[in-house]
C-alpha positions as CSV (number, residue, x, y, z in Angstrom):
1,M,102.8,97.7,68.7
2,T,104.1,94.6,67.0
3,T,107.8,93.9,67.3
4,I,109.2,92.3,64.1
5,R,112.2,90.1,64.6
6,N,115.1,90.8,62.2
7,L,116.0,87.1,61.6
8,D,118.7,87.9,59.1
9,Y,120.5,90.1,61.6
10,E,120.1,87.6,64.4
11,C,121.6,85.0,62.1
12,Y,124.6,87.3,61.5
13,L,125.1,87.9,65.3
14,D,124.8,84.3,66.1
15,A,127.3,83.3,63.4
16,A,129.8,86.0,64.4
17,K,129.6,84.8,68.0
18,R,130.2,81.2,67.2
19,H,133.0,82.2,64.8
20,A,134.8,84.2,67.5
21,G,134.4,81.7,70.3
22,Y,135.3,78.4,68.7
23,Q,138.2,76.7,70.3
24,E,140.5,73.7,69.9
25,E,143.7,72.6,71.5
26,W,145.5,75.0,69.2
27,L,149.1,74.2,70.2
28,K,148.4,70.6,69.1
29,T,146.1,71.1,66.1
30,G,147.5,74.4,64.9
31,Y,145.3,77.5,64.6
32,A,143.1,78.4,61.6
33,P,139.6,79.9,61.4
34,R,136.9,77.2,61.5
35,G,136.2,76.0,58.0
36,Y,139.2,77.8,56.4
37,Y,142.9,77.3,55.9
38,L,145.7,79.7,57.0
39,K,148.7,80.6,54.9
40,D,151.2,83.6,54.8
41,F,150.7,85.6,58.0
42,C,152.1,88.2,60.3
43,L,151.9,89.0,64.0
44,I,151.9,92.3,65.7
45,R,151.7,93.0,69.5
46,E,149.4,95.7,71.0
47,G,149.8,95.8,74.8
48,D,149.4,92.2,76.0
49,T,147.6,91.0,72.9
50,W,149.0,89.6,69.7
51,H,147.1,90.2,66.6
52,L,147.3,87.7,63.7
53,F,146.6,88.6,60.1
54,H,146.7,86.0,57.4
55,I,145.7,84.6,54.1
56,A,142.5,82.7,54.5
57,G,141.0,80.4,51.9
58,T,138.7,77.4,51.3
59,P,140.3,74.0,51.6
60,G,140.5,72.1,48.3
61,V,140.3,75.3,46.2
62,S,143.4,76.7,44.5
63,C,144.6,80.1,45.5
64,C,144.8,81.0,41.8
65,L,141.1,80.6,41.2
66,P,138.8,83.7,41.3
67,G,136.8,83.8,44.5
68,N,139.4,82.3,46.8
69,E,141.8,84.1,49.0
70,I,139.9,87.4,48.7
71,W,140.1,88.6,52.3
72,F,142.5,88.5,55.3
73,G,141.7,86.6,58.4
74,H,142.2,88.4,61.8
75,A,142.5,86.7,65.2
76,A,144.0,87.7,68.6
77,T,145.5,85.9,71.5
78,T,147.3,86.8,74.8
79,D,148.9,83.3,75.4
80,F,148.8,81.5,72.0
81,C,146.7,78.8,73.6
82,T,143.3,80.5,73.3
83,W,142.4,82.5,70.2
84,T,139.5,84.9,69.5
85,T,138.7,84.8,65.8
86,H,137.6,88.2,64.5
87,L,135.7,88.8,61.3
88,P,137.6,89.4,58.1
89,C,139.3,92.7,58.0
90,F,140.5,93.5,54.5
91,Y,139.1,92.6,51.1
92,I,140.0,92.8,47.4
93,D,138.9,95.9,45.5
94,P,136.7,94.5,42.7
95,G,137.3,97.6,40.6
96,G,141.0,98.1,41.5
97,W,144.4,96.7,40.6
98,D,144.0,94.1,43.4
99,C,140.6,92.7,42.2
100,G,141.6,89.1,42.1
101,H,143.3,88.1,45.4
102,V,145.1,89.5,48.4
103,F,148.1,87.6,49.8
104,A,150.7,87.8,52.5
105,P,149.9,90.7,54.9
106,Y,152.7,92.3,56.9
107,V,151.8,94.9,59.6
108,I,154.0,97.4,61.4
109,E,153.3,100.4,63.6
110,H,154.7,103.9,62.6
111,G,153.6,107.4,63.4
112,G,150.6,106.5,65.5
113,K,149.2,104.2,62.8
114,Y,149.4,100.6,61.7
115,W,150.6,100.0,58.2
116,M,149.7,96.8,56.3
117,F,151.7,95.8,53.3
118,Y,150.2,93.1,51.1
119,T,150.3,91.4,47.8
120,G,147.4,92.4,45.5
121,C,146.6,90.3,42.4
122,S,144.6,90.7,39.3
123,I,142.1,88.0,38.3
124,E,144.9,86.2,36.3
125,N,147.4,86.6,39.2
126,T,149.5,89.5,38.1
127,Q,151.0,90.6,41.4
128,R,152.0,93.9,42.9
129,I,152.5,95.2,46.5
130,G,150.1,97.7,48.1
131,V,149.6,99.3,51.5
132,A,146.7,100.0,53.8
133,V,146.5,101.9,57.1
134,S,144.5,101.5,60.3
135,N,144.1,103.3,63.7
136,D,142.8,100.2,65.5
137,L,143.9,97.0,63.6
138,F,140.3,96.3,62.8
139,T,139.3,98.9,60.1
140,W,141.7,99.3,57.2
141,E,141.8,101.8,54.3
142,R,144.1,101.7,51.3
143,A,146.7,104.4,51.7
144,S,147.3,104.7,48.0
145,P,145.1,103.9,44.9
146,R,148.1,102.4,43.2
147,P,150.6,99.7,44.3
148,V,153.7,101.0,46.0
149,I,155.9,98.3,44.4
150,R,155.5,98.0,40.7
151,P,158.4,95.9,39.3
152,E,157.4,96.5,35.7
153,K,159.2,99.8,36.1
154,Y,162.4,98.1,37.3
155,P,164.9,97.1,34.6
156,W,166.0,93.9,36.3
157,A,162.6,92.4,37.0
158,F,160.5,89.9,35.0
159,C,157.1,91.5,35.5
160,P,154.6,91.6,32.6
161,T,151.5,93.7,33.1
162,E,149.2,90.8,32.3
163,N,148.9,87.0,32.2
164,G,150.4,86.6,35.6
165,A,153.6,88.0,37.2
166,P,155.5,87.2,40.5
167,C,155.9,90.0,43.0
168,R,154.8,89.1,46.5
169,D,155.3,88.4,50.2
170,P,156.5,91.8,51.6
171,H,158.4,92.0,54.9
172,V,159.3,95.5,56.2
173,A,162.0,96.2,58.8
174,R,163.5,99.3,60.3
175,V,167.2,99.6,59.6
176,G,168.8,102.7,61.0
177,G,166.5,105.6,60.1
178,E,165.0,103.9,57.1
179,F,162.5,101.2,56.3
180,F,163.7,98.2,54.2
181,M,161.1,96.1,52.3
182,Y,162.1,92.6,51.2
183,Y,159.8,90.8,48.8
184,T,160.1,87.8,46.4
185,A,160.4,88.2,42.6
186,V,162.0,86.9,39.5
187,T,164.7,88.5,37.4
188,K,164.5,88.9,33.6
189,E,167.0,86.1,33.3
190,G,164.5,83.8,35.1
191,R,166.3,83.7,38.5
192,A,164.4,83.6,41.7
193,C,165.3,86.4,44.1
194,V,164.5,88.4,47.2
195,A,164.4,92.0,46.2
196,R,164.7,95.1,48.3
197,A,163.3,98.6,48.4
198,V,163.9,101.5,50.8
199,S,161.6,104.2,52.2
200,T,161.6,106.9,54.8
201,N,157.8,107.4,54.9
202,L,156.3,104.0,54.0
203,L,154.5,105.4,50.9
204,E,157.3,106.2,48.5
205,W,159.8,103.4,47.9
206,T,163.1,103.4,46.0
207,D,164.0,100.2,44.2
208,C,167.3,98.6,45.2
209,G,167.2,95.5,43.0
210,P,167.8,91.9,44.1
211,A,169.2,91.5,47.6
212,Y,169.7,87.8,47.1
213,L,169.8,85.6,44.0
214,A,168.9,82.0,44.6
215,P,171.1,79.6,42.8
216,S,168.6,76.8,42.3
217,L,165.0,78.0,42.9
218,A,162.2,78.9,40.5
219,H,160.7,81.2,43.1
220,C,161.4,82.1,46.7
221,E,158.4,82.3,49.1
222,S,157.6,84.5,52.1
223,S,160.8,86.4,52.6
224,N,161.6,87.5,56.2
225,M,164.7,89.3,57.5
226,Q,165.9,89.1,61.1
227,R,169.1,90.2,62.9
228,L,171.1,87.7,65.0
229,G,174.0,89.4,66.8
230,D,176.2,91.0,64.1
231,T,174.7,89.0,61.3
232,Y,171.5,89.3,59.2
233,L,169.5,86.2,58.4
234,L,167.2,86.2,55.3
235,F,164.5,83.6,55.5
236,F,162.3,82.2,52.7
237,G,160.6,79.0,51.6
238,G,160.7,77.1,48.4
239,H,164.1,75.3,48.9
240,Y,163.1,71.7,48.4
241,E,160.0,72.3,50.5
242,Y,162.1,73.6,53.4
243,W,162.0,76.9,55.3
244,S,165.6,78.0,54.9
245,Y,167.9,81.0,55.4
246,V,171.0,82.7,54.1
247,V,173.5,84.7,56.1
248,S,175.2,88.1,55.5
249,D,176.9,90.9,57.5
250,N,175.0,93.4,55.4
251,P,171.2,93.8,55.4
252,Q,171.4,95.2,51.9
253,H,172.9,92.2,50.2
254,W,173.4,88.5,50.7
255,P,176.1,86.8,48.7
256,E,175.0,83.9,46.4
257,Q,174.9,80.8,48.6
258,E,172.9,77.6,49.1
259,P,170.2,78.1,51.8
260,L,170.5,76.4,55.1
261,P,167.3,74.4,56.0
262,L,165.4,74.8,59.3
263,K,162.2,72.7,58.8
264,K,160.5,70.8,56.0
265,G,156.9,71.6,55.0
266,V,157.1,75.2,56.2
267,T,156.6,78.3,53.9
268,A,156.3,81.2,56.3
269,M,157.6,82.1,59.8
270,E,157.5,85.0,62.2
271,V,159.4,85.6,65.4
272,I,157.3,86.0,68.5
273,A,159.9,86.5,71.2
274,T,163.6,86.0,71.8
275,K,165.7,85.0,74.8
276,D,169.4,84.9,74.5
277,M,170.1,82.6,71.5
278,R,166.6,81.1,71.5
279,W,163.7,82.3,69.4
280,L,160.0,81.5,69.9
281,V,158.5,81.4,66.4
282,A,155.2,80.8,64.6
283,Y,154.9,79.2,61.2
284,F,152.4,77.5,59.0
285,K,152.6,73.9,57.8
286,L,151.9,73.1,54.1
287,R,150.3,69.8,55.2
288,N,147.3,71.3,56.8
289,M,147.8,75.0,56.5
290,R,147.5,75.9,60.1
291,L,149.6,78.0,62.5
292,F,152.1,76.2,64.8
293,L,154.7,77.3,67.3
294,G,158.3,76.2,67.7
295,V,161.6,77.1,69.2
296,I,165.0,77.7,67.4
297,D,168.1,77.5,69.4
298,W,170.9,79.2,67.5
299,S,173.6,77.8,69.7
300,D,172.9,74.3,68.3
301,S,175.4,73.1,65.8
302,T,172.6,72.5,63.3
303,P,169.7,74.9,64.2
304,A,166.2,73.7,63.5
305,I,162.6,74.6,64.3
306,N,161.5,72.3,67.2
307,E,157.7,72.2,67.4
308,I,156.0,72.7,70.7
309,A,152.6,71.3,71.6
310,S,152.2,72.3,75.2
311,P,152.2,75.7,77.0
312,E,155.2,75.0,79.3
313,P,157.9,76.2,76.8
314,L,156.0,79.5,76.4
315,A,156.8,80.4,80.0
316,D,160.5,80.7,79.1
317,F,159.5,83.6,76.8
318,G,157.3,85.4,79.3
319,L,154.0,84.0,78.0
């Protein structure tokens, strides 16, 4: 009996193996899948492993053009020095409301499942926020056929249903017995803002309007809320190319204030671990669109993200 080699399948297996195993000195070069760039991202820990989900795209191609940024990258690490690059895990729906692009994933665990909130876009970049679920962080299914955040229904929001509309970059946090979602948007008066919605089940969300109105921005980027002692810090990019933050004693509202800068050339950041007043954080650089690590010391008179390029500082955070 003649055995026929399936050369196409062998090609696939070989490519997937090389894709997963490729390594660089990631702390120095920044992580991104080979041949792609990395933008808005999230990290979630499962046991001793950190899973990374991120926008992936082709260098030199605009995120607004059809065919680019149509799936999420997925990688995993136990030490942030060596990465396993998995195959893409979530794609656009060519026949759905998110047929053009998918941006800015954010994953949390709840009720024995993982929930991924993401920005879905039409071909012409009209943006809404949807949700998908997974049991294992590898296989994802949309939890709803429609977006869960639709600002065209909100009286405060600038959100036309065609020709492009800003509504992106979700971040979900547990606050008491509820979930708060923060995302970036624009008001009908043309003001950049970080908006807030609230839910108890992650599927049905109640609009709470803008949580922060930016005094001098066209659009905020990649919102992220973190607690520091008795205060709440709302982070975002777009302030003169800096990753910045504003301060409040209330996670529902931040008074109008000029953002405080942390690092230039950064548009998204996630907290990996904390120790006293020091945070280990991951962020991507606009210059080369790769993932880097740094430390913020909030006891400094002027806190900033201090980049690290060797594994020694990671030991302070148990890595």
